[in-house]
Steps between C-alpha positions, in 0.01 A plus 500: 500500500212442262533539123311829480718665762813377324377637166418835662854530629644428157275755329579769755874438470509609136430862405232559241599666177265786424505698181477874545170668432575814299243697701723455805802652322366851562583463868875469426666833577822444301417607143742253336361207700141614435558507122677161516208355696245629250693375198571153636152445644332533164450868427755493221858567409432871442524557877869401485576828322431690822780321687807718549742222604648358178549143627152479651348644181672231290389227744147638486493494121636147493246368750201689362571406139657159552792604277821371652699723264408798720718349775810591299450866594552427871851602611516307827608139429289344776186694405552410135524131589189527718318668212591218264385246755163676539431529129469209263505524123 
């Protein structure tokens, strides 16, 4: 196997990380997920206020603002830990 073919296999084996484009968030039918998408893809923390699920709203505020202190409002232990891992102060 030549070097180029080997490199191609390695590149294809790893998924690419793609940041969400806020214009694509409008296609999400779930209103909570749509607001979360908009807030975390750069449209601002204000979109988090439209989220009805308390835990998701707190996660949204934490991710959109970068304030780890927002994670403390999440009731579920695992989601709270995930929130803290995703945000860095």
